[in-house]
N, C-alpha and C positions, 0 to 999 in steps of 0.2 A: 275485668278481663283486659289485658294489655292489647294495644293496637296490633302488635305482631301476631297475636293469637286470635284476633277477631275473625269469626266465621259467619257465613251467611245463614239465614233461616229460609226454609222452603216449605211452602204449602202446596198440596196437590189439589187442584180445583176441579169440581164437577158442576158445570152449569146445566148441561143436559145429560141424561143418563148415559148417552153414547159419546159424549165429548163436548168441548166448548163451542164448536161450530154449530150453527143452527141446523145445518143439513148433515151433521156427522152421522146420523142414522143411516144415510145412504152409502157411506164409505164401505168398500169391500171388506175391510178389516174390522168394522164395528159390529157389536152385538146388538142388532136392531131390536131383537125380541127381549132384551135384558132389563127393560125399564122397571119391571116389578118382579124380578128374579133375584133373590138375596145372594145367590152364588155369584152373580155378576158383580155386585158391589163388594162382596167379600174378596174376590180375586183382585179387584183394583186396589182396595185399601191395604190388603196384605202385601201387594207389590210396592205400594208407597212406603209401608213400614220396612220392607226389605231394603229400600233405598234410603232409609233413615230420615225421611221427611219429618219436619216438625209436626205437621198436622194435615189431616184430610179436611178440605173446605167444601162443604155441601151447600150449594146455592139453592134457594127456594123462592117460589112465587105462589100467590094465593088466587090464581085465576087461570082460565084457559084463554089463550090469546086468539079471540074470535072477532076482533075488530075488522079483520079482513078474511075473506074466504080461504086464502092461502095459509093462514095461521092454523087452520084445522086440517086442510087437505094436504099440506106439504111440510108442516113443522110438527115437532113432537111436544105436546103440552102435558104428557103423562109423567108424574114423578111422585115417589112415595113421601109420606109425611116425615119430616126430619127426625123428630125425637124417637119415633118407632125404629127408623133405620139405624140411627147412631147408637141406640141402646143395644140393638142386635150386633152391630159391628164392634161394640165394646167387648163383647164376649169372644169375638174372633181375633182380637188384637191385644197387644200388651203395652206398647210404648207410645204409639202415634196419637197425637191430639185429635179430637173429634169436634169440628166446628160446624155450626149450622146458621143459616140466615133465618132471622126471626124478626118479624115486623113489630115495631112499637105502635103502629097506627091501628092495627086490627087485632090486638091482644090486650090483656090486662097484666100489670106487674105481678100480682100474686101467682097467677097461673105460670108465668114464665120463670119467676124465681123458684117455684117449686119444681118445675120440670128440669131446669138446668142444674139445680142443686142435686136432684135425684141422679141425673146423668153423671155429674161429677163424682158422686159417691160410688155409683155402680161401675164406673170406668177406672176408679182409683186415681181421680184427680186429672182427667184428660179433657174436660169439657171447655168449649169456647163458644162465644156468641157473636155472630156478625150482626151488628145493630143496623137495621134499615128502617126507613119510614114508609116503604112501598112507594109506588109512583104512578098508578093508573086508576082511571075511573072504573075499569073492569073489576078491580079489587074492591072498590067502594061498594059496588052493586052486589057483591057477595056478602056484605056485612051491613045490610039494611040502610045503605046510604046511596044517594044518586051521584054525588060528586066527591072526589078525593079532597081531603083537607088541603088548604093552601100550603105552599112550600115552607114558609117561615113558621107557620103554626105547627106543621108536622115536626120540625126540628125542635121547636120549643117543647112540644109534648115528649119527644124522644129524650131530651135532656132530663125532664122530670121523671120519665119512666125509668131511666137508668138509676137515678138517685133513689127512687122508691124501691127498686129491685135490690140494690145494694143494702139498703136499710133492712129489708126482709132477710137477706142472707146473714145479717149480723144479729138476727133475733136471738139466736143461741150463742153464748160465748163458747169458745173452743173447748173448755173443760166443764161445760154445764151438765153433761150427762155423767152421773156418778155410778149408776147401775149397781148399787150396793144391795145385793140380795139379802144379806143378814139383817140390815136395818129396814129394808123395804123402801129405800129412797132411790127413785129412778133418776131424778134430776134435781139440781140445786135451783130452787125457785128464784133466788136472787140473781141468777145468771141467765134468766130468760126475760126478754124485753119486748114490749110492744113498740113497733116503729112509730106509731101515731103520726103518719105522714099526711100533711095537709098542703096541697098545692092547687094550682089553677085547674088541673085536669084530674087529679087523683086525691082521694081521701081514704087512707088505708090504716087500719088499726094494727093488724098483725096480732101475734107473731106468726112466723112461718111454721108449718108442721113438718119440716125437714130440718135436721140439725145443720150447723154451718158446713158449707162444702169443704172438702179437703184442701182446695186451693185458696180458701177464704172467699174469693170471688172467681168464678170461671173467667178465663181470659176474654177481654172485651175487644172486638174487632169493629172497625167502622170503614165504610167504603165511599162515602160521599166526598166529592172534591169541590162542591160549591162553597161559598163563604159560610153559610150556615152549617154545612157539613163539616168544614174544617174547624169551626169553633167547637162543635160537639166532640170532634176527634181530639182536639187539644185538651179539652176539659175531662174527657172520660175514657178515651180509647187507649189501648195498649199496643194494638196492631192496626195499621192503616193499609187497606187494600187499595193501591193507587193505580190510576190509569197508565197505560203505556203510550208514551209519546217519544219525542226526541230526547237525547241525553240532556240537552240544555233545559227542556221542560221538566224533566225528572229532577234535575238539580234545583230548579227554582221551587218546585213543590216541596221537595225535601227540606230546603232551607226555610221556606214559609212555615211549614208545620212545626218543625223543631223550634223555630223562633217564637211560636205562640205559647209554648209550654210554660215559660217562666211566670206569666201572669196567673197561672193556675197552681203555682208552687211546685212545678214538676221539672225534672231534669231530662236532658235529651235522651239519655239511655233508657228512660221509662217508656219510650214510644218507638216501635219498630215500623219502618215504612217499607212495604213490600209491593213493588210495582208488578203488574200483570205481564207475563210472557207466555206466548204459545209457540213452541218450537216444532218445526218439521225437520226431522233428522235423517241423514243418510251418510253413506261412507264417502261420497264425493259431493262437491258443490253442485255439479250438474244434475246429479240424481236427486238431490234435495230440492232443487228448483222445479224439477219435473213432478215430484211428489206434491209440492206446494200448488202447482198449477192444477193438479188432479183435485186437491181439496177445494180450490177456488171455483172449480167448475161444478161442484156439487149442488149449489144453490140455484134453483130455477129463477129465471128473470123476474117473474111476477112476485115471487116470495122476496127476492132481494129488494125490489122496488117498494113493496108493502112494508118491509122492515124499515127502510129509510123514511117512509111516510110516518111510521110509528114514532121513530126518534124525533122527527120534526114536529109531530103533533098535528099534522094536516095531510090530507090525501093529495099526493102529487102525481097520480097515475094519468091525469089528462095532459101533462106537459110532455113535450118531445124528449125522448130519452137521450138523444145525441146532441142536445143543447144544454147550456148551463142552467142551473136553477134560476127561475125568473124572479126570485125575491131573496132578500137577505134575512136569514133567521135571526131572531132577537131573543135574548135571555129574559128581558124584563117581562113579567107577567106569565112566563112559561111555568106550567105546574106539573110537568113530569120530571124526568131526570135532567137536571140542569147541567151536570157534569157531562152527560152524553151529548147534549145539544152543544155545549161549549166545545167539545172535541170536533164536531162538524164545522162549527164557526171557525175554529183555528185552521182546519184543513182548507177551507174556502178562502180565508185571508191569505194563505200562502200560495194557493193555486186557484184563483178565481175563475179560470176558464175551464175547470173540470166539468165534463158533462154529467148529467144525472146518472147515466149508466156507469161512468167512471167513479162517481161519488159513492153510489150504493155498493159497488165492488170494494172500494177502499174501506168503507165503514164495516162491511160484513166480514171482511177477511183480514184478521189482525195477526196472522202467523208470521214468523220469521223462519227462513230456511237456511240450513247449513250443516256442516259436518259437526261431530261432537266437539271438536276443538274450536270451531267457529262459534258455536252456541256458548261454550264456556268462556270464550274471549268476550263476547257481548255481556254476559252476566258479570264477569270480572270487571269490565270497564265501568259499568254502573255502580258496582259495589265499592270499588276503590276510588271513585271520583265524586263522592258525595251526592249520589242520586238514589241509593237504596241500602237497606239493611238486610235484604234478602229478596225473595220473589214468590209470587203466587203463580204457579205453573199451570196453565191450561193445556189441554191435549186435543188435537184436531179430530181424534177418534179414539174410542176406548173399546177394549182394554189395550190394544197394541201400542197406542201412543205413549202410555205410561211405561210399558215394558221397554220401549226404545230409550226413554229418558233415563230410567233407572239402570239399564244395562250399558248405556253408552256415554251419557253425559255425567252422571253422578261419579263414576270412577275418575273421570278427568278432573272434576272439581276437587275430589279427594286427593288426587295426585298433586294438585297445586296447593294443597293445604287450606283450601277455601271452605271445605265442608267436612263435617264430622264423619268418623268411621264407626262410631258406636254411640248409642243414646246415653245420656247421663242418667243416674238414678233419680227417681222422684216423679214429680208431676209435670204437666205441660209447662207450668211456670218455670220449673227447673230447666227444662229443655230450652226455653226461650231466654233464660237468664233474668227472669223477673223475680222480684221479692214477693213474698206472700203478704197481702195487705192486713194491717191491724184491724181488729174488730172495733167499730166506732163506739161501742158501748163499754169496751174493756179499758181498764185504767193503765195497763202496761202492754208493750208489744208482745206478740206471741209468734214464735217461729222465725 
């Protein structure tokens, strides 16, 4: 694709069922009762498809956030299991990709290879996998362990997990199923392979009992911005969900990730980097700022403070709220989300006099406010200045937040020639402009 025709990719993210914001369930326009109502999800994803989004990105976690009382009393920990949800959404949509967060720490490759292959077949080639390692001891205790695996070990396991899963997807060559009723031959036995994967964490014979997915492999997404996470992304990922910082930080991460690809035999166009954006949209700048203030006031003080404690990995509730943090956070030895802690450290390095109250508000509220033209300006600036190949869009409340983006911002992006007006034919890989991977057991390229 020539540079003049380069267009951005968009993912519609759902972290909480009612929006990206932890207190989105309180917003007057949110569907607070929709967490386990299929019609709620169907409305949102069909709106994203109307807006020609590349994919719906469903975040998932494997625990109830009960480290603090406010996590139960004031935050929503209810969310449906992703494969069940995305399979149902596959029947209610036609073009949009369906991505789910799936942990490599608390699953097994065979299970995940089978589920994702099934979703890819049943959706006509629209499955994607956000590869995460999980991040909390709460998750460990739901899977017969007291402590979460160490950071480096988690990413080492993740790399091996992906390798094993891809091997299982290759169990059947693309033309292995003959389905010859006259001869009685269902499959060519010479085109079925045991993966015989032997690694530090996994020993898997195979083969998979689902034929090769329509996409070859479902699209692989990775969200970590730590050193270990960036190496896994450079080696295996096709989409990186990147944190939102300054334009300069975005450019640095973009250059860093693209620069790591060559040592894995990959080209820059084989990886799309999609930073996170959460827009609050209105017809005037003043109205947008007022709506942003409304969103920011949704989070009770105690919940905001506890959430900052969670990100820091220690309870800070005994410290004065209107004074700076009395210690300097350190990445070394930290065993939760290092990219999340690094964001806090970066903020404090730039503004060391921020009070704890100011800091938790800054961390918990990541929205940008503006008119449709201003939001499009921001996206275009990142896209055309080496900081992004597209964006993962979060919404401060749902379903109204995605309605605003699709009705107001998407037409502006289309008017500027930055975004598609129709889906291409084919799979999610075709939508993203990725090639179908060759089967590792096949002697010649297919597709």
